C-alpha positions as CSV (number, residue, x, y, z in Angstrom):
1,M,0.0,0.0,0.0
2,N,1.3,3.4,-1.0
3,F,0.8,6.4,1.3
4,K,0.9,10.0,0.1
5,I,3.1,12.3,2.2
6,I,1.7,15.8,2.4
7,K,4.4,18.4,3.0
8,G,4.0,21.9,4.2
9,K,5.8,24.6,6.2
10,E,6.4,23.7,9.8
11,V,4.3,25.8,12.2
12,N,5.2,26.3,15.8
13,L,2.8,28.7,17.5
14,I,5.5,29.6,20.1
15,D,7.9,30.7,17.3
16,I,5.6,33.5,15.9
17,N,7.4,36.8,15.4
18,P,6.9,38.6,18.8
19,I,6.5,42.0,17.1
20,L,3.2,40.6,15.8
21,A,2.2,38.8,19.0
22,I,-0.1,41.6,20.0
23,D,-3.7,42.9,19.9
24,S,-3.9,44.8,16.7
25,Y,-4.9,48.1,18.3
26,K,-1.4,48.3,19.7
27,L,-0.1,49.1,16.2
28,G,-1.5,52.6,16.3
29,H,-0.2,53.5,19.8
30,M,3.3,54.2,18.6
31,T,2.1,57.4,16.9
32,M,-0.8,58.2,19.3
33,Y,1.4,59.1,22.3
34,P,2.1,62.8,22.6
35,K,5.2,64.0,20.7
36,G,8.3,64.0,22.8
37,T,7.2,61.0,24.9
38,T,10.5,59.4,26.1
39,K,9.4,57.0,28.9
40,I,6.4,54.9,29.8
41,Y,6.1,52.9,33.0
42,C,3.5,50.1,33.3
43,N,2.5,47.7,36.0
44,A,0.7,44.4,36.2
45,I,-1.7,44.1,39.1
46,P,-4.5,41.8,40.4
47,R,-7.3,44.3,40.8
48,S,-9.8,42.1,42.6
49,L,-10.1,38.6,44.0
50,S,-13.9,38.7,44.4
51,R,-14.6,36.3,41.6
52,L,-12.3,33.7,43.2
53,E,-13.8,34.4,46.6
54,A,-17.2,33.5,45.3
55,L,-16.0,30.0,44.4
56,V,-14.5,29.2,47.8
57,P,-16.5,28.0,50.8
58,K,-16.4,30.5,53.7
59,G,-13.3,30.2,56.0
60,Y,-10.9,28.8,53.5
61,F,-9.8,32.0,51.6
62,D,-8.1,35.0,53.1
63,N,-8.4,37.2,50.0
64,K,-4.7,36.8,49.1
65,M,-3.1,35.5,46.0
66,V,0.3,34.0,45.0
67,T,2.9,35.7,42.8
68,L,4.2,33.3,40.2
69,G,5.0,33.2,36.5
70,T,6.5,36.6,36.0
71,T,9.9,35.1,35.6
72,I,8.6,32.8,32.9
73,A,6.8,35.7,31.1
74,V,9.9,37.8,31.0
75,K,12.0,34.9,29.8
76,E,9.5,34.0,27.1
77,I,9.5,37.5,25.8
78,H,13.3,37.7,25.8
79,Q,13.7,34.4,24.0
80,A,11.0,35.2,21.5
81,F,12.7,38.4,20.5
82,E,16.2,36.7,20.5
83,N,15.1,33.8,18.3
84,N,12.3,35.1,16.2
85,F,13.2,38.8,15.7
86,F,16.8,39.8,16.2
87,K,18.2,36.6,14.6
88,R,16.0,36.8,11.6
89,D,16.6,38.7,8.3
90,I,15.3,42.3,8.6
91,H,13.9,42.2,5.1
92,E,11.9,39.1,5.9
93,I,10.6,40.7,9.1
94,I,9.5,43.9,7.3
95,T,7.9,42.0,4.5
96,E,6.0,39.8,6.9
97,F,5.0,42.8,9.0
98,K,3.6,44.8,6.1
99,E,1.6,41.8,4.7
100,T,0.2,40.9,8.1
101,I,-0.9,44.3,9.4
102,A,-2.5,45.6,6.2
103,P,-6.0,44.2,7.0
104,F,-5.8,45.6,10.5
105,I,-4.5,49.2,10.1
106,G,-4.4,49.9,6.4
107,D,-2.0,52.5,5.3
108,N,-2.1,54.5,8.5
109,S,1.4,55.4,9.9
110,N,3.1,52.5,8.2
111,E,6.3,54.4,7.7
112,V,6.6,55.3,11.3
113,L,5.8,51.8,12.4
114,I,8.3,50.2,10.1
115,S,10.9,52.8,11.1
116,N,10.5,52.0,14.8
117,I,10.8,48.2,14.1
118,I,14.0,48.8,12.0
119,K,15.4,50.9,14.8
120,L,14.6,48.2,17.4
121,Y,16.2,45.6,15.2
122,G,19.3,47.7,14.8
123,L,19.6,48.1,18.6
124,G,19.9,44.3,18.9
125,Y,18.3,43.9,22.3
126,L,15.1,44.7,24.2
127,P,15.6,48.2,25.8
128,L,13.4,47.3,28.8
129,E,13.7,46.8,32.5
130,F,11.4,44.4,34.2
131,K,10.9,44.5,38.0
132,C,9.0,41.7,39.8
133,L,7.9,40.8,43.3
134,P,9.7,37.7,44.6
135,E,7.9,34.7,43.3
136,G,5.9,32.7,45.9
137,M,4.9,35.8,47.8
138,V,1.4,35.8,49.2
139,I,-0.1,39.3,48.6
140,P,-3.4,41.2,48.7
141,A,-5.2,42.4,45.6
142,Q,-4.1,45.9,44.3
143,T,-0.5,44.9,44.7
144,P,1.7,45.3,41.5
145,V,3.5,42.1,40.8
146,L,5.5,43.4,37.8
147,T,6.6,46.7,36.3
148,V,8.2,47.4,33.0
149,T,9.7,50.6,31.6
150,N,11.8,51.4,28.6
151,T,15.5,52.1,29.2
152,H,16.0,54.0,25.9
153,E,14.1,57.2,25.1
154,D,13.4,56.1,21.5
155,F,11.3,53.1,22.6
156,A,8.7,54.6,25.0
157,W,6.1,52.8,22.8
158,L,7.5,49.3,23.7
159,P,6.4,48.6,27.3
160,N,2.6,48.9,26.6
161,Y,3.0,47.3,23.2
162,L,3.9,44.1,24.8
163,E,0.9,44.1,27.2
164,T,-0.7,41.1,25.5
165,F,2.4,39.0,25.5
166,I,3.1,39.8,29.2
167,S,-0.5,39.2,30.3
168,N,-1.1,35.8,28.7
169,S,2.3,34.5,29.7
170,F,1.8,34.6,33.4
171,W,-1.8,35.2,34.7
172,K,-2.7,31.5,34.5
173,I,0.4,30.4,36.5
174,S,-0.4,32.8,39.3
175,T,-4.0,31.8,39.3
176,A,-3.2,28.1,39.5
177,A,-0.8,28.7,42.4
178,T,-3.4,30.7,44.2
179,I,-5.9,27.9,43.7
180,A,-3.4,25.3,44.9
181,R,-2.9,27.4,48.1
182,I,-6.7,27.3,48.8
183,Y,-6.7,23.5,48.5
184,K,-3.8,23.3,50.8
185,N,-5.7,25.5,53.3
186,I,-8.6,23.1,53.1
187,F,-6.5,20.0,53.6
188,T,-4.6,21.7,56.5
189,K,-7.8,22.6,58.4
190,F,-9.1,19.1,58.3
191,S,-5.7,17.5,59.0
192,E,-5.3,19.6,62.1
193,E,-8.7,18.5,63.3
194,T,-8.5,14.8,62.5
195,C,-4.9,13.7,61.9
196,D,-1.8,13.4,64.1
197,N,0.4,15.3,61.6
198,N,0.3,17.1,58.3
199,L,2.9,15.0,56.5
200,H,0.4,13.6,54.0
201,I,-0.8,17.0,52.7
202,T,1.9,17.6,50.1
203,F,0.5,14.5,48.2
204,Q,-3.2,14.9,49.2
205,G,-3.9,17.2,46.3
206,H,-2.7,15.5,43.1
207,D,-2.6,17.3,39.7
208,F,-4.8,15.5,37.1
209,S,-5.3,18.7,35.0
210,A,-3.0,18.3,32.0
211,R,-5.4,16.6,29.5
212,G,-8.1,19.1,30.2
213,M,-6.1,22.2,29.5
214,S,-6.1,24.2,26.3
215,G,-2.8,23.1,24.8
216,M,0.5,21.9,26.1
217,E,1.8,25.3,27.2
218,D,-1.4,25.8,29.2
219,S,-1.0,22.4,30.9
220,I,2.7,23.0,31.7
221,K,2.0,26.4,33.3
222,T,-1.0,25.2,35.3
223,G,0.9,22.2,36.5
224,L,3.7,24.6,37.6
225,G,1.3,26.6,39.7
226,H,0.1,23.4,41.4
227,L,3.7,22.4,42.3
228,T,4.1,25.5,44.4
229,Y,2.1,23.8,47.2
230,F,2.0,20.1,46.3
231,Q,4.4,17.4,45.1
232,G,1.7,15.0,43.9
233,S,1.4,15.4,40.2
234,D,0.9,13.5,36.9
235,S,2.3,16.5,34.9
236,I,5.8,15.3,34.1
237,H,6.3,18.3,31.7
238,S,5.7,20.8,34.5
239,A,8.3,19.1,36.8
240,L,10.7,19.3,33.8
241,L,10.1,23.0,33.4
242,V,10.7,23.6,37.2
243,K,14.0,21.7,36.9
244,K,15.2,23.5,33.8
245,L,14.1,27.1,34.8
246,Y,14.5,27.2,38.5
247,G,16.5,24.2,39.8
248,C,15.4,22.4,42.9
249,T,17.2,20.3,45.5
250,D,14.0,18.9,47.0
251,L,11.6,16.5,45.3
252,I,9.7,18.5,42.6
253,A,6.9,16.0,41.8
254,A,6.0,12.4,42.0
255,S,3.3,9.9,41.2
256,V,2.7,6.2,41.2
257,P,2.0,3.4,38.7
258,A,-1.7,3.5,37.9
259,T,-4.2,1.8,35.6
260,E,-6.8,3.3,33.3
261,H,-10.0,1.8,32.0
262,S,-8.4,0.5,28.8
263,V,-6.1,-1.7,31.0
264,M,-9.0,-3.0,33.0
265,C,-11.2,-3.6,29.9
266,L,-8.5,-5.3,27.9
267,G,-7.3,-7.3,30.9
268,S,-10.8,-8.6,31.6
269,S,-11.3,-9.6,27.9
270,N,-9.5,-12.9,28.7
271,E,-9.6,-12.9,32.5
272,S,-12.0,-11.8,35.2
273,E,-11.7,-8.3,36.8
274,V,-10.5,-9.8,40.0
275,E,-7.8,-11.7,38.2
276,T,-6.7,-8.5,36.5
277,F,-6.4,-7.0,39.9
278,R,-4.5,-9.9,41.2
279,R,-2.1,-9.9,38.2
280,L,-1.4,-6.2,38.6
281,I,-0.9,-6.6,42.4
282,K,1.7,-9.2,41.8
283,Q,3.3,-7.3,38.9
284,Y,3.6,-4.2,41.1
285,N,4.5,-6.1,44.3
286,K,6.2,-3.1,46.0
287,G,5.3,0.4,46.9
288,I,2.1,2.1,45.8
289,V,-0.1,1.1,42.8
290,S,-3.4,2.7,41.9
291,I,-6.1,0.6,40.1
292,V,-9.2,2.2,38.6
293,S,-12.1,0.4,40.2
294,D,-15.4,1.6,38.6
295,T,-15.0,0.0,35.2
296,W,-18.2,-2.0,35.8
297,D,-19.5,-2.3,39.4
298,F,-17.5,-0.2,41.9
299,W,-19.5,-1.4,44.9
300,D,-18.9,-5.0,44.0
301,T,-15.2,-4.2,43.6
302,I,-14.8,-2.3,46.9
303,T,-16.6,-5.1,48.8
304,N,-16.7,-8.6,47.3
305,K,-13.6,-8.3,45.1
306,A,-11.6,-6.4,47.7
307,L,-12.4,-9.2,50.2
308,E,-11.3,-11.8,47.7
309,L,-8.0,-10.0,47.1
310,K,-7.4,-9.2,50.8
311,E,-4.6,-11.7,51.3
312,D,-2.8,-10.6,48.1
313,I,-3.1,-6.9,49.1
314,L,-1.8,-7.6,52.6
315,N,1.1,-9.7,51.4
316,R,2.6,-6.9,49.1
317,T,6.1,-6.0,50.2
318,E,7.3,-2.5,51.2
319,D,9.6,-0.5,49.0
320,S,12.6,1.5,50.1
321,L,10.4,4.2,51.5
322,G,8.4,1.7,53.6
323,L,5.3,2.0,51.4
324,S,3.1,-0.9,50.3
325,K,-0.4,0.3,49.4
326,L,-3.1,-0.6,46.9
327,V,-5.1,2.5,46.0
328,F,-8.6,2.0,44.8
329,R,-9.7,4.7,42.3
330,P,-13.3,5.3,41.6
331,D,-13.8,7.7,38.7
332,S,-17.5,8.3,38.4
333,G,-20.6,9.2,40.4
334,D,-21.1,11.8,43.0
335,P,-17.7,12.0,44.8
336,I,-19.2,12.9,48.2
337,K,-21.6,9.9,48.1
338,V,-19.0,7.5,46.7
339,I,-16.4,8.4,49.3
340,C,-18.6,9.1,52.4
341,G,-21.8,7.3,51.7
342,D,-25.3,8.0,50.5
343,K,-27.9,8.3,53.3
344,T,-30.7,7.8,50.8
345,A,-29.4,4.3,49.9
346,P,-30.6,1.2,51.7
347,K,-29.2,1.2,55.2
348,G,-26.2,-1.0,55.6
349,S,-25.5,-1.3,51.8
350,P,-22.1,-0.4,50.4
351,E,-23.6,2.7,48.8
352,Y,-25.0,3.8,52.2
353,K,-21.6,3.2,53.8
354,G,-19.3,4.8,51.2
355,A,-16.0,3.6,49.9
356,I,-13.8,4.5,53.0
357,E,-16.1,2.7,55.4
358,C,-16.3,-0.4,53.1
359,L,-12.5,-0.6,53.1
360,W,-12.4,-0.2,56.9
361,D,-14.8,-3.1,57.2
362,I,-12.5,-5.4,55.3
363,F,-9.0,-4.1,56.1
364,G,-9.5,-2.3,59.4
365,G,-6.8,0.2,60.6
366,T,-5.9,2.2,63.6
367,I,-7.4,4.9,65.8
368,N,-5.1,8.0,65.9
369,N,-4.4,10.3,68.9
370,K,-7.3,12.5,68.0
371,Q,-9.6,9.4,68.0
372,Y,-10.2,9.3,64.3
373,K,-10.0,6.1,62.2
374,V,-7.0,5.6,59.9
375,L,-7.2,2.9,57.2
376,N,-4.7,0.0,57.2
377,S,-1.6,1.4,55.4
378,K,-2.0,-1.4,52.8
379,V,-5.0,0.3,51.2
380,G,-6.0,3.8,50.2
381,L,-8.4,5.7,47.9
382,I,-8.1,8.5,45.4
383,Y,-10.9,10.3,43.6
384,G,-10.1,12.7,40.8
385,D,-13.2,13.4,38.8
386,S,-14.8,16.8,38.9
387,I,-13.3,18.0,42.2
388,T,-14.1,21.5,43.3
389,F,-13.3,23.6,46.4
390,Q,-16.8,22.9,47.8
391,R,-16.7,19.2,47.0
392,A,-13.3,18.8,48.7
393,V,-14.7,20.5,51.9
394,D,-17.9,18.3,51.7
395,I,-15.9,15.1,51.3
396,L,-13.6,15.9,54.3
397,E,-16.5,17.1,56.4
398,G,-18.3,13.8,55.5
399,L,-15.3,11.7,56.6
400,K,-14.9,13.6,59.8
401,A,-18.6,13.1,60.7
402,K,-18.1,9.4,60.2
403,G,-15.1,9.4,62.4
404,F,-12.4,9.0,59.7
405,A,-9.2,11.1,59.4
406,S,-8.9,13.3,56.4
407,S,-5.7,11.6,55.4
408,N,-7.7,8.5,54.2
409,V,-8.4,10.1,50.9
410,V,-6.4,11.7,48.1
411,L,-8.1,14.1,45.7
412,G,-7.1,14.5,42.1
413,I,-7.4,18.2,41.1
414,G,-8.0,18.6,37.5
415,S,-9.4,20.9,34.8
416,Y,-12.7,21.1,36.5
417,T,-11.0,23.4,38.9
418,Y,-7.9,24.7,37.0
419,N,-9.6,25.4,33.7
420,Y,-12.7,27.1,35.2
421,V,-10.8,30.4,35.5
422,T,-10.1,33.4,33.4
423,R,-7.7,36.4,33.5
424,D,-10.5,38.1,35.5
425,T,-10.5,35.5,38.3
426,L,-7.8,37.5,39.9
427,G,-8.7,40.7,38.0
428,Y,-5.3,40.9,36.3
429,A,-4.6,44.1,34.3
430,I,-1.6,45.9,32.9
431,K,-1.7,49.7,32.8
432,A,0.6,52.6,32.3
433,T,0.8,54.8,35.3
434,Y,3.8,57.1,34.7
435,A,5.3,58.8,31.7
436,E,7.9,61.4,30.7
437,I,7.3,63.9,27.9
438,E,10.2,66.2,26.9
439,G,11.8,65.7,30.3
440,K,8.7,66.4,32.3
441,A,7.1,63.7,34.6
442,F,3.4,62.8,34.4
443,D,1.6,60.6,36.9
444,I,-1.3,59.0,35.0
445,A,-4.3,56.9,36.0
446,K,-7.7,55.8,34.6
447,A,-10.7,56.2,36.9
448,P,-13.9,55.3,35.0
449,K,-17.1,56.5,36.7
450,T,-19.0,53.5,35.2
451,D,-16.7,51.0,37.0
452,S,-14.7,52.0,40.1
453,G,-13.1,48.5,40.1
454,K,-11.2,49.4,37.0
455,K,-9.5,52.3,38.6
456,S,-5.7,52.0,38.1
457,M,-2.7,52.9,40.2
458,K,-1.1,56.2,39.7
459,G,2.6,57.2,39.2
460,L,5.7,55.3,40.1
461,L,5.0,52.5,42.5
462,Q,6.7,51.1,45.6
463,V,5.9,47.9,47.3
464,V,7.1,47.4,50.9
465,E,6.6,44.9,53.8
466,V,5.7,46.5,57.1
467,E,5.3,44.1,60.1
468,G,4.4,41.3,57.7
469,Q,1.9,43.3,55.7
470,V,2.5,44.1,52.0
471,I,1.8,47.7,51.2
472,T,1.8,49.6,47.9
473,N,2.7,53.3,47.8
474,Q,1.8,55.3,44.8
475,Q,3.2,58.4,43.2
476,V,6.7,57.9,44.7
477,S,9.9,59.3,43.3
478,W,12.4,57.2,41.3
479,L,14.4,56.9,44.6
480,G,11.3,55.5,46.3
481,E,10.6,53.2,43.3
482,N,14.1,51.8,43.5
483,A,13.7,51.0,47.2
484,S,10.7,48.7,46.5
485,I,10.7,44.9,46.9
486,L,9.9,45.0,43.2
487,T,13.4,44.1,42.1
488,S,15.0,44.1,38.6
489,I,15.1,40.6,37.0
490,Y,15.8,41.8,33.4
491,K,17.5,44.9,31.9
492,D,18.6,45.5,28.3
493,G,18.6,41.9,27.2
494,V,20.2,40.5,30.4
495,M,18.2,38.1,32.6
496,L,19.3,38.2,36.3
497,E,19.7,35.2,38.5
498,L,16.4,33.6,39.6
499,D,15.3,32.2,43.0
500,S,15.4,28.4,43.3
501,W,12.1,26.4,43.4
502,D,13.0,25.4,47.0
503,K,13.1,29.2,48.0
504,I,9.8,29.9,46.1
505,R,8.0,27.0,47.9
506,E,9.4,28.1,51.2
507,R,8.2,31.7,50.6
508,A,4.8,30.5,49.5
509,S,4.3,28.4,52.6
510,K,5.0,31.1,55.2
């Protein structure tokens, strides 16, 4: 059989010319600024956390968010210009630019636009300075996390020109880290109430989000935010980015061998489900292995089949970390009812008891110092379908009411949480707040009467810590701006040394 090979130009979305990675209206701004404008100073700020607050049960959110992703944004911008602008042929760039912008701006100001681009190309580097808050800081809304200004008076148009690129490079990472912090707050509260220690928390929230995100870049960045507070993750690519970009001496991320429904269906095509379980238990005879358990009848699996497999499960050997656990994974149904029980089901039935109590009936366990039940260390349960803040709280509340420690369950946090957000979840916006025109300084701000929430900061900005509180001062001098904890990470094409992931995690957990 002959196959036709269709050839075409390779397309890498990340490799698009960054001078065109903009909202089209940015094209006109080069010539719209007043004549003699030599400097523009912009900031990125989370304006309001009210949208996120509305999603979180009361008592688990302190109206603070996590700074993360600014380093990646700046590095992406730098690399995009280095690889896809400065290293390309200028004639090719200009031809591409002219052809691309024609439908968006027509003949307006083309000569000025092209002149500015040629001048930037000739400079050979980005004449910008980026200042950022230390990543991993926990801050209130209305705190600038990044500022950018031009370092060469001919390129005052450039800071705001890059607004689109800056914004979409980091808002998702910061939002994901903030979400992960809320989950950690939830797990910590119930752990302190029902467990002897908090050692399990770093693996209690497990990242299952990758396949539900909008592209590989989105899944990598979301997974990075999750890793700020947790080490449990299936997103290998996110762990790889942490290693390459930040470096880390501690464990970045880990998971366990786990089945999916194709394994169970195919295995059971020539053997029973219980034999598939038994084969996998023997194949993975050490450490932790997770087996999806709802392919057909979860309640039969968690009772009759679990009882039949009891000896095999208890006889598994410990790995080098002392672990030997079979994790049952339900993947359908109401997670609260599946885990904690359904009071509308026939009394005494598996559905009435819920999965944790069913496992306790077969495998038993211990009573901890707070008088809560802890399952036999040979078995566990993970649920990772459609988990939300509210469902996490309801599950842990349900277990507590039944006398079980919160450590008996691991929750997979996926796109049902991480992809149900937008840039507006933290109210992120990038605005110019200061300019210089013919040597004269101007503090600028927007303040629409129709929406006070969109009021911007004004002037040069300074962020300071006073007795543990993060405070933003507006309309400061350049001397005050330089005394801010917004510190330079990039200037004139040079990226400064970054914090390690260990330090970011430590800062985030304070």
